[in-house]
N, C-alpha and C positions, 0 to 999 in steps of 0.2 A: 515531433521535430517538425519545423516549418521550413519553407522555401519561398522564393518569389516566382511567380509565373506571368510573365507578361505584365510585371509590375505589381500584380496582387499577390498578397499573402496568403500561403496556402497551407493548413495542418494537414501533415500527412503521417500516416501510421508507419512503423519500421517496415522495411522492406516494399513500400508501395511504389507502384510505377507511375511515371509520368502520364501515362495513358488516363488514368482515373480522373485527375484533375483537369486535364485537356479537354476530354469529352464532356465532363459536368459543367465546367465554366465557359469553355472556348469552343464548343461542339459546332456552332453556326459557322465558324471561319474554316472549318475543314482542317483541322490540324494533321500534318503528315509525320513531323518529327519535332524535336526541340534542339535549341543552341544552348550550350552552356560552357561558358570560359572559352568560347572560339571553336569547341568541338560540336560536331553535329552527332546527337545521339537519338536513337530510335524511342519511341514512345513506351516500348516494353522495358527500357532500361530502368532500374531502381532509381528513386529519387535521390539526388545529393543533397544531404542537409545543409541550410543555409546558403545555398547556391542561388545564383540569378539565371533563370531559364526563359528563354524566349521562344515561343511557337513558330515553326517553319510551316508556312502555307504554299500552295501552288502559285501564289502571287509573287513568291521570290524565286530567284535563279536557282538556288539550291533545293527548294521544294519541287520545282519543275524536273530537276535531275532525279529525286527520289521517286518522283511519280512514273516518269519514263522507266527508270531502272526495273521498278516492280511491276509495271505493265509489261515490260519485255518478258519477264519471267512467266507471266500468265500467258503470253503469247506462244513462248516455247513449249510451256506444258501443254497446252492445247495441241500443237502440232505433234509433239512426242505421243499423245494419247491417240490422237487420228491417224497420223502417218509416221510411225516410229522409225522407218528406215530413212526418212529424208534428213537432208543436211539443211541447216538454216545459217545464213549469214547476214548479220545486219550490217548494212553497207554504210549510210549516210544520212543526214538529215534532210528532210524535204519539206520546207515550209515548217509548219508546227506539228511535224511528224517524222518518223523514221522509215526509210526505205529498206526492205529486206529481200532476199532472193532465197527461193526454196528448191533445191536441187535433189536429183535421185528419182527415178521412176518416171512416170509420165510428166508432160508439162503441167504447169500449174495453170488452173482454170478458175474462172469466176465462181462456178459452183463450189470449188474446194475453199476458196476464200470465205465464202457465205458459211460454209460449214465450220470452218476454224473460228470465225467471228462468233457464231451461236456458242460454240465450245468455250470460248473465253468468257462469254456472259454467264454461262452456268457456273464456271468456276469463280468469278467474281461475286456471284449471288450466294455461293456456299460460305463466303467470308472465311476462306482457309487462312490460317496463320502463316507468316514467313518467319520460319523458325532458323535461329542462329545457332551454328555448331562451331566450336574451336576444334580444328584439326591439324595435324602435322603435315609438312610437306609431303613426306613419304605416304601417308594415308590418301592425300589427296591426288597424288599421282596415281595410286594404285585405282581409286575410284574412276579418275577421268580415262584411264587405260582400259578399264572394264566397260566403259560406257562408249568407247570409240571417239572420245574427245581429244584426238591427239594434239590438236591446236593448243590445248591449255596444257597437256604434258610437256610439250616444247617450252612452253612460256615459263612455267614454274621451275624449269631448271635454272633460271636467271634470277630468281626471286631471292633476295637477300635475307629474308626471314624464315625461320623454320616453322612458325606456327601462324595461321591465319584464320579469319572467320568464313565459314562456307554457310550458305542458306539451302533450306530445303522447302519445297512446296509440294505437298502431296507426296507423290513417290520420286520426285526429281530433286536433285541437289546441284547447284549451280554457285558460282562466284561472280560477283557484280561490282567489285571495287568500290564500295560505297554503301551507305546507309539505305534501307528498305521501309516501305510502309509497314504498319502493324499486320494488316492481313488484306485479303483480296477485295473485301467490302468496301475498301476506302478508293477504290479504282473502277467506279462504275460508269465514267465518262470517257467513251474511246469509240473508235470505228476502224474496220478495215476496208481498205480500198483496193482492189485489183489495178495493178499498173503493170502491164505487161513489159517485162517477163516476171516481175517480182510483185510485191505487195507493199502498201503504204500503211504503217500503223498510226493513226491519226489520234493526236493528243488533244487535251482541253484547250479551248481558247484563252490565252493569258489575260485577255480583257474580260472574259466572262467564263470562268472554269466549270460552270454548269453546263456548257454546251461544247460540242466538238469543234474545233477550229476550222474555219472554212478551208477548202483545197483549191490551190491554184497550181495549174499545171505549167512546167518549166522545161519543156522539151529540150531547148538547147543547153541548158545547165545539166539535165539528166544525160544527155550525150556526152559532155564534157567528162562527168563523172564516170561514165561506162568506158570511155576511151582510157582514162587514167587508171582504172582498176584493171582493164585488160592488159595494159602495159606492165603493171604490177604482177600479175599473173604469169606473163611472159617472162619476166625478170626474176620469177620465184621469189617474190617478196611481198607478201599480202598482209603478213601479220608480224608483230614485234619480234617473235622468235626467230623469224627468217632473217630479219636485220640483224640481231644479236648472232646469229650463226656466221654471217659474213665479218662481223667485227672480231669475233673469236677465231675465225679462220683465216684472218688476215685477207679478206677478199674485198675489203671495203673499197679500196683505192679504185678497183677496176669498176665496181658499182657506181661510184661517184663520177667516173668518166662517161659511163653510160647514161647516167641520168642527165649530166649536163650537155651531152650530145643530143638527147631527145628534146631538151629545152631549145638547143640550137635550131634542131630541125623545124620545131615548131614556130619559132620567131620567123625563120625564113620563109616558111609556107605563108604565113601572115602577111609578110611583105610581098610575096608573089600575089596574093589575092588582092591587096590594095592596089597594086600596079595595075591589075586586069579590071578593077571596079570602075575606073574613070572617075573617082572621087578626088576631092582637093583636101578636104579635112579629115584629119584623124584624130578621132575624140576616145580618150582612154579613162575609164573609171573603174573603181573597184573598192572594196572595204579596207580598213586600215590594216597595214603591214602585210599587203599582197605583193609588195615590191613593184609598184608602179613606176617610181623614178628609174630604177635599174632597167626594167622592161623598156620604157620610153627610149632610153638611151641605146640599148641593144636593136630595138626595132629601127631607129634612125641609121645605124651601121648597116643593118640588113638592107634598108632602101638605098643607101648610098652604093652597095654592091651592084644593085640594079642600075645603077646610072642616075639615080633621083638625087635631089638636093633638098631634104627636108629642113625646115626650120620649126622653132617652138615659139608660141606665144603664151606668156604667163597669164592665168586669170588673176593671180594675186594682187596685180596692179588695178584691177577693176573693182575692188571692194568700196563701198561707200564709206563715209566717215562714220567711226563707230557711234558717235553721239546720236545719230540718225536711224539706228537699229532700234526697233520698238522692243519694250520689256513685256514678258509674259506675266500670267497672274501671279507667279511666284517671284516676281522681281528680277528675272533672269532674261539675258539676251541669248537667243539661238544664233549663234554666228555661222551656222552651216546652212540657214535658209537660202533659197535661190535668190531672194530679193535682197541679200546683204551684198549682192553684186549689182553693179550698174549696167544691167542686162541691155538697155536700150543703146548706151554707149559703145559696149562692147560689140553689138551686132553691126552698128553704123560702122565702126572701124574695121570689123571682120570683112563686111561687104567690100569696101574700099581696098582692103589689102587683098582680096581674092581677085579684084580688078587690076592689081598691079600698082594702085596708088602709094604715095607716100604717107604715112600717117605718124602723128606725134601721140603716142600712147602715154597714159598717166604712170607716175611713180608712186607707190604707197608705201607709207612708213608704219610699220606695225607697231613700233614703240609709243608712237603719238596716236596712233588710230585715225590717221588723217592722210589725204595725199598731200604731196610736198610743193606741188607747183611746178616741179621740173617734169621732164618727159623724155620718152625714148623715141627714137626715130625708126619705125619699122616699114619696110617695104619688101615684096615678094615678087618674083616673076609668075607670070599667070599659069605656069605649068608646075609651080613649085609646091610641093606638099605641106601642109602646116599642122603641127602636132600640138594639140591642146589636151593637157591631163588636168583633171579635177574633178570633184564628188559629183557634180552636176553633169558630166561629160554625156551620158546617156540620155538625158532629158531633153527633147527637142525644143523645150522653151529657152533653153539656154543658147541655142543658135537658130532662133525662130526665123530669122531673115535669109537663111540659107536653105535652099531646097534639098530634100532628102538624098537625092541622086548624088549630091557633092559630099556627103558624109559617110565615113567608114567608121563604125563605132566598134571599140574593142571593151570587153569585160574581162578583168583579170582578178582572180582571187586564189588565195592558197586552199585548194580543195582536197583536203586530206583523204586519202583512200587506203592508207595504211591502218590497219586495226591492231588492237591488243591481242584478241582472238576473235573467234568467229562471231561471238555473242556480245563482244564489247568493243565499240568503235572509238576511235579518238576524233572528239568534236573538232571540226574546222576552226571554230571561234577559238578553242584553247590553243590550238596551234598558232594562229595569228597572235594571240595574246603573249605567248612565250616569245615569239619574234620580237614584238613590241618591247616587252619588258627588256630583253637583252640589248636591243638598239638604244632605248631611252637611258638604260642604266650607263652603258659605254660611252654614248656620244652626247647625251643631252643633260648628264648630271642629274637625272631623275630616278628616284628609288622605285623599285617594283611596287612598293605600297601606293606610291602616288600614282602610277601607271595603272594599277588594279582599282583605285579610287575612281579614276577617269574613264575606265573601261564601259561601265553602264551607259554613260552618256554618249560615248563613240557608239556603242551599239545601237542606241536609240536613233541617231543619226543616220546609220546604215540603214536600219528598218525603214526610216522615212524617205531618205533622199537617194539611196543607191539600189537596194534590192527590188523595189518596184519596177525599176526600168532595166533589169539584167537581160530580160529577154528581147529588149530593143537591139542588143548587140548583134553586129554582123558576124563576128567571131568572138570566141572565148578562149582565154589562156590560163591553164592552171599552172601557178607559180610554185606550187609544192614540189618538195623534192623527198624522195622516198627515204634518203639517207639522213635527212636533216636531224631528226631526233638524235642519232648517235654523237652529233656534233653539238647541238645546242644544250645538251644536258650538263655538260662541265661548266657552260657559262652561267646557267640560271639556278641549277640544283642547289649549290652551296648557299645561295642567298635565301632561296625559298625556305630551306629547313631550319634556318636560324631566325625565322620570323616568330616573334614571341606570342604565345597564346593569347595575350590581351589585345593583340592587334586585331583592329575590325576586318582584316582581310585573311586572318588566320585560316578560316574554313576554306576560302578559295585555294590559298597557298597548299593546304594539305591535300586537298584534291589533286592539284598538280603534281606534287611530290608523289601520291600513290601511283598514278600512272607512269611517271618517270623512272620509278624504282624498277620497272620492268625492262628498262633499255640499258644496254652497255655503252659506256662512253668510249669514244675513239680519239685519238691524237693524230689525225691526218690532214689538218687543214691545209697542209702545203699542196694537198692534192686538188683543192677546190680553186677552180679559176678565178682570176682577179675580176671578171666580169660577171661571175655567178649572182643570181638573185640573193643567195644567202649571204654575200659579202655586204649587202646593204645593210645587215643586222649584226654580223660578227666582226665587220671591219675588213679593211684591206681591199675595198673596191676601186677598180681604177677609175671610175667616172667621178670620183670625189677629189682625186689629185689634181694639184696645180701643175702645169707645165714648167719644166725646168728653164 
């Protein structure tokens, strides 16, 4: 029988696995899995005759997820072998790595981290296979009860299917919600870094997978994650099963109220900090679907409560004519570059506005890609706060003519701290993608497939223009709401499950469906305040209403 692998005809014997041809013909590109008809299959799966298969490598998003998932298993096995009584919780991403905390017994030390890393390398060098087993829900519950993994026991109560695939590595069995590498020998590029009180599992560099990605410390972001995780712990909602318990126990309404009250408290505290700072400019930036617009409105209200009179200036009108934006080597225009804005004119106007002068600002027409020739009249009192929201808000070059003491920078992002279980986190980027798909589908007439097709470009823009400046922020605001998956599921799940296998985005959709399967939906939208960040995505936001 024959099939095609990366466009090459391969003659295969009955029962042959994808591994044989992948390593013989494409070993130099470091294959991790294959994609067949939109499905991600492990290299240990038998060949499908006549099928078109494509190798998945670390250079792809799916490949990086497989690598991380598999490396996490090695990490957990090493800890189980060295420190069997410890509890491990994988918290969140940290650059090109994953931050984890290890509790129980004495505090984690650098020496312990070195020992765990050495054991991981031994496991990688042994080239142990990741073996897949079909198991019933009852068998899985019994296994996880016996091993003290009650977080998984609770989660499995809500799983809609009776059978699933469990993986074993050595003496350890785990469930990782996705495909794995063939064996530990495929995972020889990694490092562990002690980062008190936890550890960072460093992954390969996406630009050069033969080396570990460089580490950049982000203390402000880490503090924000830690504060949010602490609140989740206080509210007794750290994993999906905790949220599901509230849904089934009809306790979600009160939980929503508490979540929203925490947002309100945080926004009021930011307003207080600004009032005490002596700054004039409020610069707000964050990645896509963080809720920047709603946050800006709510902050403006909080400032008015303090007796201030904030006004907003739009960066949109300072775009240069689209025909003047250069093309790259692929014949594309990067519309997110800083120099797509008339930074000189913006700074000239901004300085004059800060001095109380009347300024005629341009009006840009996005349909024609040009300025219209008409203007806005803008004038501010010399003590009036000015709010500027935009992708480059944290980059000092945007406001280079204004001294730093007059700037108050805010970074906002949906930093998800709710996990599926202790060993399987929900990626912040996935939570933002779900928000964006729901909003785009409901209010912009954009299909989820179109949103998914744009997402890689959106992510590249964030990596280039937002994340490098996040530590420049004076304050950070986490716009994530611990209850939101219970609400978002009913909006996006029916669309994702109907995506056909021949869609180029089927793999991504199936991955999102897999983790949404573990959440219970709830019909309590009437409890969500009309000024909630979530309203920006599901609708009913008061800031988009027109006055009667």
